[in-house]
C-alpha positions, 0 to 999 in steps of 0.5 A: 478446463482445469484437470485438478483442484490445484489447476482450478484454484490457480485459475481462480486466483488469477481471476481474483487478483483484484482482491487484497492478498489476504482476502484472496488467500482466504477465499482460496483456502475456503474453496480448496477445503470445500473441493477436497471435502467433496472429493473425499465424501463423493469418491470422485476424481478431482477432475469430476469434482471441478467439472461439476463445480462453478467455472473459475470465471463464474465463481470469481465474478460472484466473489468479486461482486460480493466483495464489492458490495461488502466494501461499498457497504463498509465504506458507507458505514465506516469511511476509510479515515485511518488509512487517509490519516496514516498516508497523510502522516507519512508525507506531511512531516516532510514539510515541517522537517525541512524548516531547520534548513532555514532557521539557524540555531533552532532547537531540533527537539521542536521537530521531534513530534513530526519525526515520531509522527512519520515513524509511527505512520510509516510503520503502520503503512508499510507494516499493517496496511501493506497486505490490506490494499484495495483498489481505492487505497492503491489509487491513494498511494498513486496520488501520494507518490505524485505529491512527494515529487514536488515536496522536494522543492521545499528543502532545496528552496530553503537550502538555497535561501539560506545560502543567499542569506548567509553567503556560505554553505553551512556544514550542518545544512549540507549534512541535514539536507543529505539525511533528509533526501535519504529518508525521502528517497527510502520512503518514496521507493517503499511507497512505490514498491507497495503500489507496484506490488498491489498493481501486479495483483489488480492489473491483468 
């Protein structure tokens, strides 16, 4: 049993790891204020206050059930389209951005919209959504990470086709492929780190 308010909150936080970090912090701050206020008004010790309160196990179950009901209701009323669009917009441009490897003399400016799409979506995913992951969103990231591996077949395939057609290795294609792989690697690692960070919160 916890002896102090902070002990109580620590145990409760451990039970609430399924929640996104910002939601978990909100619940903990609210409960901390409630317990501290009760201790001040009733003149009891912290141990007496936490002993008279719901156990961390009971309270966490109530909170998780409430959050689950809220998420289900929100998902029904407002499907998580924007997160899906954001994740798709991070991965999809890798297909289009591989095409310069096969078309000689193509205007790279034609691919600027795909690059901008990637930059904006990556900013939203790794900035805005990073601390707003739910179990559902974490599962989507896991699937996206798996999809990104076979995506690498596109640039390598086009690079090989160009070599077979031209009979030589183009310096432009070699540099472009290296830059492509670097961006892919950074993106993949970032996706993986966000997912693993979320997993540490969800998995006991």
